[in-house]
N, CA and C atoms as an extended XYZ file, in Angstrom:
261
Properties=species:S:1:pos:R:3:atomname:S:1:resname:S:1:resid:I:1 pbc="F F F"
N       -20.031     -146.351      -85.174 N   MET     1
C       -19.942     -147.684      -86.557 CA  MET     1
C       -20.296     -148.937      -85.939 C   MET     1
N       -21.162     -149.338      -85.758 N   ASN     2
C       -21.491     -151.030      -84.714 CA  ASN     2
C       -20.766     -151.810      -85.403 C   ASN     2
N       -19.731     -152.434      -85.493 N   ARG     3
C       -19.713     -153.715      -86.121 CA  ARG     3
C       -20.129     -155.195      -85.443 C   ARG     3
N       -20.825     -154.396      -84.506 N   GLY     4
C       -21.215     -156.345      -84.044 CA  GLY     4
C       -20.141     -157.757      -83.697 C   GLY     4
N       -20.395     -158.356      -84.168 N   VAL     5
C       -19.812     -159.304      -83.661 CA  VAL     5
C       -18.211     -159.883      -84.683 C   VAL     5
N       -18.823     -158.648      -85.916 N   ILE     6
C       -17.353     -158.816      -87.587 CA  ILE     6
C       -15.924     -157.819      -86.920 C   ILE     6
N       -14.838     -158.835      -87.003 N   MET     7
C       -13.891     -158.326      -86.476 CA  MET     7
C       -13.410     -157.616      -87.224 C   MET     7
N       -12.676     -156.845      -87.472 N   SER     8
C       -11.913     -155.667      -88.070 CA  SER     8
C       -10.802     -155.910      -88.191 C   SER     8
N       -10.286     -155.389      -89.399 N   GLU     9
C        -8.847     -155.815      -89.737 CA  GLU     9
C        -7.728     -155.829      -88.505 C   GLU     9
N        -7.647     -154.689      -87.908 N   ASP    10
C        -6.129     -154.730      -86.542 CA  ASP    10
C        -6.491     -155.936      -86.475 C   ASP    10
N        -7.727     -156.437      -85.721 N   ASN    11
C        -8.074     -157.793      -85.208 CA  ASN    11
C        -7.241     -158.884      -85.477 C   ASN    11
N        -7.585     -159.414      -87.549 N   TYR    12
C        -6.854     -160.228      -87.873 CA  TYR    12
C        -5.794     -160.160      -88.074 C   TYR    12
N        -5.311     -158.886      -88.073 N   LYS    13
C        -3.408     -158.767      -88.535 CA  LYS    13
C        -2.971     -158.816      -87.410 C   LYS    13
N        -3.129     -159.321      -86.429 N   ALA    14
C        -3.180     -159.704      -84.758 CA  ALA    14
C        -2.851     -160.854      -85.217 C   ALA    14
N        -4.077     -161.515      -85.035 N   PHE    15
C        -3.816     -163.083      -85.738 CA  PHE    15
C        -2.890     -163.521      -86.527 C   PHE    15
N        -2.795     -163.541      -87.127 N   ILE    16
C        -2.120     -163.456      -88.686 CA  ILE    16
C        -0.901     -162.547      -88.829 C   ILE    16
N         0.132     -163.294      -89.180 N   GLY    17
C         1.574     -162.698      -89.374 CA  GLY    17
C         2.215     -163.293      -90.245 C   GLY    17
N         3.084     -162.305      -90.579 N   LYS    18
C         3.634     -162.154      -92.742 CA  LYS    18
C         4.110     -163.532      -92.470 C   LYS    18
N         4.748     -164.184      -91.488 N   GLY    19
C         5.553     -166.036      -90.859 CA  GLY    19
C         4.466     -166.694      -91.944 C   GLY    19
N         3.380     -166.095      -91.348 N   PHE    20
C         2.120     -167.505      -91.415 CA  PHE    20
C         1.834     -166.818      -93.527 C   PHE    20
N         1.964     -166.261      -93.928 N   ILE    21
C         1.573     -165.625      -94.569 CA  ILE    21
C         2.022     -166.460      -95.454 C   ILE    21
N         3.305     -165.894      -95.336 N   LEU    22
C         3.709     -166.324      -96.763 CA  LEU    22
C         4.554     -168.373      -96.295 C   LEU    22
N         3.847     -169.035      -95.380 N   LEU    23
C         4.248     -170.389      -95.439 CA  LEU    23
C         2.593     -170.461      -95.920 C   LEU    23
N         1.680     -170.232      -95.492 N   SER    24
C         0.620     -170.601      -96.205 CA  SER    24
C         1.009     -170.229      -98.329 C   SER    24
N         1.599     -169.333      -98.665 N   ILE    25
C         1.478     -169.023      -99.767 CA  ILE    25
C         1.983     -170.206     -100.350 C   ILE    25
N         3.617     -169.833     -100.134 N   ALA    26
C         4.261     -171.670     -100.156 CA  ALA    26
C         3.073     -172.580      -99.734 C   ALA    26
N         2.152     -173.279      -99.016 N   LEU    27
C         1.611     -174.295      -98.932 CA  LEU    27
C         1.120     -174.340      -99.967 C   LEU    27
N        -0.342     -173.132     -100.515 N   THR    28
C        -0.929     -172.663     -101.523 CA  THR    28
C        -0.614     -173.457     -102.754 C   THR    28
N         1.234     -173.185     -103.388 N   LEU    29
C         1.458     -172.764     -104.723 CA  LEU    29
C         1.974     -174.394     -104.867 C   LEU    29
N         2.335     -175.287     -103.356 N   ALA    30
C         2.349     -177.136     -103.619 CA  ALA    30
C         1.722     -176.711     -103.978 C   ALA    30
N        -0.182     -177.341     -102.622 N   VAL    31
C        -1.061     -178.145     -103.494 CA  VAL    31
C        -1.522     -177.812     -105.275 C   VAL    31
N        -1.653     -176.067     -104.672 N   TRP    32
C        -1.772     -176.187     -106.126 CA  TRP    32
C        -0.776     -177.076     -107.755 C   TRP    32
N         0.202     -177.003     -107.409 N   GLY    33
C         1.320     -177.460     -108.109 CA  GLY    33
C         0.556     -179.129     -107.960 C   GLY    33
N         0.418     -179.547     -106.740 N   PHE    34
C         0.043     -181.462     -106.905 CA  PHE    34
C        -0.893     -181.264     -107.708 C   PHE    34
N        -2.449     -180.262     -107.458 N   LEU    35
C        -3.355     -180.359     -108.498 CA  LEU    35
C        -3.317     -180.409     -109.476 C   LEU    35
N        -2.897     -179.156     -109.875 N   THR    36
C        -2.384     -179.157     -111.520 CA  THR    36
C        -1.744     -180.819     -112.071 C   THR    36
N        -0.268     -181.217     -111.572 N   TYR    37
C         0.012     -182.942     -111.574 CA  TYR    37
C        -1.162     -183.844     -112.124 C   TYR    37
N        -2.092     -183.822     -110.809 N   MET    38
C        -2.346     -184.566     -110.707 CA  MET    38
C        -4.098     -184.170     -111.648 C   MET    38
N        -4.649     -183.350     -112.448 N   LEU    39
C        -5.723     -183.642     -113.405 CA  LEU    39
C        -5.139     -183.288     -114.670 C   LEU    39
N        -3.775     -183.183     -115.051 N   THR    40
C        -3.442     -183.736     -115.941 CA  THR    40
C        -4.156     -184.632     -117.115 C   THR    40
N        -4.066     -185.775     -116.499 N   PRO    41
C        -5.055     -187.263     -117.049 CA  PRO    41
C        -6.405     -186.675     -117.654 C   PRO    41
N        -6.653     -185.374     -116.431 N   PHE    42
C        -8.284     -185.105     -116.892 CA  PHE    42
C        -8.615     -184.299     -117.795 C   PHE    42
N        -7.866     -183.915     -118.744 N   THR    43
C        -7.987     -182.488     -119.792 CA  THR    43
C        -8.371     -183.393     -120.918 C   THR    43
N        -8.434     -182.321     -122.372 N   PHE    44
C        -9.299     -183.552     -123.383 CA  PHE    44
C        -8.756     -182.216     -124.160 C   PHE    44
N        -7.187     -182.410     -123.525 N   THR    45
C        -6.565     -182.811     -125.439 CA  THR    45
C        -5.200     -183.517     -124.887 C   THR    45
N        -4.161     -183.322     -126.410 N   LEU    46
C        -2.957     -184.223     -125.878 CA  LEU    46
C        -2.006     -183.752     -125.276 C   LEU    46
N        -1.818     -181.701     -126.371 N   ASP    47
C        -1.097     -181.018     -126.196 CA  ASP    47
C        -0.574     -180.914     -125.097 C   ASP    47
N         0.868     -181.096     -125.018 N   PRO    48
C         1.271     -181.032     -123.172 CA  PRO    48
C         1.525     -179.641     -122.642 C   PRO    48
N         1.338     -178.841     -123.720 N   PHE    49
C         1.533     -176.835     -123.296 CA  PHE    49
C        -0.468     -176.743     -122.638 C   PHE    49
N        -1.344     -177.345     -123.805 N   TRP    50
C        -2.914     -177.042     -123.254 CA  TRP    50
C        -3.259     -178.141     -121.628 C   TRP    50
N        -2.520     -179.190     -121.922 N   MET    51
C        -2.671     -179.925     -120.957 CA  MET    51
C        -2.284     -179.186     -119.546 C   MET    51
N        -1.184     -178.407     -119.183 N   TYR    52
C        -1.016     -178.497     -118.028 CA  TYR    52
C        -1.567     -177.222     -117.975 C   TYR    52
N        -2.040     -175.824     -118.962 N   PHE    53
C        -2.686     -175.089     -118.851 CA  PHE    53
C        -4.187     -175.090     -118.304 C   PHE    53
N        -4.224     -175.917     -119.112 N   TRP    54
C        -6.513     -176.120     -118.121 CA  TRP    54
C        -6.469     -177.036     -116.939 C   TRP    54
N        -5.733     -177.885     -116.623 N   ALA    55
C        -5.269     -178.670     -115.052 CA  ALA    55
C        -4.828     -177.408     -114.544 C   ALA    55
N        -3.497     -176.658     -114.869 N   GLY    56
C        -3.204     -175.307     -113.624 CA  GLY    56
C        -4.478     -174.173     -113.237 C   GLY    56
N        -5.285     -174.152     -114.338 N   PHE    57
C        -6.719     -173.065     -114.508 CA  PHE    57
C        -7.849     -173.939     -113.506 C   PHE    57
N        -7.415     -175.232     -113.912 N   THR    58
C        -8.604     -175.663     -112.827 CA  THR    58
C        -8.174     -176.021     -111.491 C   THR    58
N        -7.442     -176.289     -111.348 N   ALA    59
C        -6.649     -175.830     -109.900 CA  ALA    59
C        -6.585     -174.645     -108.607 C   ALA    59
N        -6.544     -174.343     -109.316 N   LEU    60
C        -6.879     -172.351     -109.073 CA  LEU    60
C        -7.630     -172.364     -108.179 C   LEU    60
N        -8.702     -172.308     -108.459 N   PRO    61
C       -10.213     -172.004     -107.214 CA  PRO    61
C       -10.031     -173.013     -106.297 C   PRO    61
N        -9.811     -174.540     -106.699 N   ILE    62
C        -9.010     -175.581     -105.102 CA  ILE    62
C        -8.205     -174.714     -104.816 C   ILE    62
N        -6.930     -174.289     -105.294 N   ALA    63
C        -6.041     -174.040     -104.005 CA  ALA    63
C        -6.688     -172.400     -103.646 C   ALA    63
N        -7.053     -171.859     -104.565 N   GLY    64
C        -7.855     -170.184     -103.955 CA  GLY    64
C        -8.237     -170.851     -102.148 C   GLY    64
N        -9.179     -171.829     -103.062 N   THR    65
C        -9.820     -171.854     -101.277 CA  THR    65
C        -9.210     -172.698     -100.065 C   THR    65
N        -8.320     -173.491     -100.310 N   PHE    66
C        -7.085     -173.861      -99.633 CA  PHE    66
C        -6.697     -172.628      -98.611 C   PHE    66
N        -5.997     -171.573      -99.785 N   TYR    67
C        -5.381     -170.770      -99.117 CA  TYR    67
C        -6.181     -169.730      -97.811 C   TYR    67
N        -7.480     -169.897      -97.904 N   VAL    68
C        -8.570     -168.994      -97.510 CA  VAL    68
C        -9.070     -169.465      -96.261 C   VAL    68
N        -9.010     -171.413      -96.574 N   ALA    69
C        -9.110     -172.322      -95.285 CA  ALA    69
C        -8.288     -171.969      -94.190 C   ALA    69
N        -6.719     -172.100      -95.117 N   THR    70
C        -5.609     -172.152      -93.744 CA  THR    70
C        -5.376     -170.647      -92.719 C   THR    70
N        -6.479     -169.885      -93.555 N   HIS    71
C        -6.891     -168.377      -92.868 CA  HIS    71
C        -7.331     -168.695      -91.354 C   HIS    71
N        -8.697     -169.046      -92.350 N   MET    72
C        -9.632     -169.429      -91.418 CA  MET    72
C        -9.172     -170.327      -90.332 C   MET    72
N        -8.536     -171.282      -90.735 N   PHE    73
C        -8.000     -172.382      -89.663 CA  PHE    73
C        -6.938     -171.732      -88.404 C   PHE    73
N        -5.920     -170.739      -89.027 N   ARG    74
C        -5.286     -169.959      -88.404 CA  ARG    74
C        -5.903     -169.031      -87.294 C   ARG    74
N        -7.305     -168.827      -87.922 N   LEU    75
C        -8.174     -167.650      -86.956 CA  LEU    75
C        -8.869     -168.036      -85.676 C   LEU    75
N        -9.186     -169.213      -86.483 N   VAL    76
C       -10.539     -170.083      -85.262 CA  VAL    76
C        -8.916     -170.559      -83.978 C   VAL    76
N        -7.672     -171.233      -84.656 N   ALA    77
C        -7.362     -171.778      -83.698 CA  ALA    77
C        -6.386     -170.679      -82.469 C   ALA    77
N        -6.144     -169.535      -83.023 N   VAL    78
C        -5.638     -169.027      -82.402 CA  VAL    78
C        -6.852     -168.032      -80.529 C   VAL    78
N        -8.529     -168.187      -81.756 N   GLU    79
C        -9.132     -168.052      -81.060 CA  GLU    79
C        -9.582     -168.810      -79.726 C   GLU    79
N        -8.909     -170.140      -79.899 N   ASN    80
C        -9.873     -170.756      -78.931 CA  ASN    80
C        -8.619     -170.939      -78.115 C   ASN    80
N        -7.147     -170.811      -78.312 N   LYS    81
C        -6.652     -171.207      -77.531 CA  LYS    81
C        -6.550     -169.755      -76.649 C   LYS    81
N        -6.875     -168.870      -77.312 N   ARG    82
C        -7.058     -167.372      -76.440 CA  ARG    82
C        -7.996     -167.795      -75.525 C   ARG    82
N        -9.302     -168.405      -75.642 N   ALA    83
C        -9.771     -168.426      -74.677 CA  ALA    83
C       -10.050     -169.119      -73.565 C   ALA    83
N        -9.173     -170.291      -74.762 N   LYS    84
C        -9.264     -171.132      -73.419 CA  LYS    84
C        -8.534     -170.550      -72.303 C   LYS    84
N        -6.968     -169.583      -72.302 N   SER    85
C        -5.862     -169.501      -71.445 CA  SER    85
C        -7.281     -168.474      -70.399 C   SER    85
N        -8.344     -167.544      -70.841 N   ALA    86
C        -8.624     -167.217      -70.399 CA  ALA    86
C        -9.412     -167.747      -69.746 C   ALA    86
N        -9.895     -168.820      -69.705 N   ILE    87
C       -11.138     -169.656      -68.657 CA  ILE    87
C       -10.068     -169.789      -66.637 C   ILE    87
């Protein structure tokens, strides 16, 4: 099977370790909490439960994007470091 330029899952595991995954999950939860807090004034309810519910629900895709971005940053940074050391 020709994979071309697509990285296999084995290469991905070599770049991203368990420690980095735990760190990125912790950072993502912190970003989600911060965004939930920041978005609460923009909800259309005065009930605190629904205010935090809708703010947290709105913060989910942003936090998910942050999680993927941290992994992509790590992949690019490690690949760049390996490319520079090969020169």
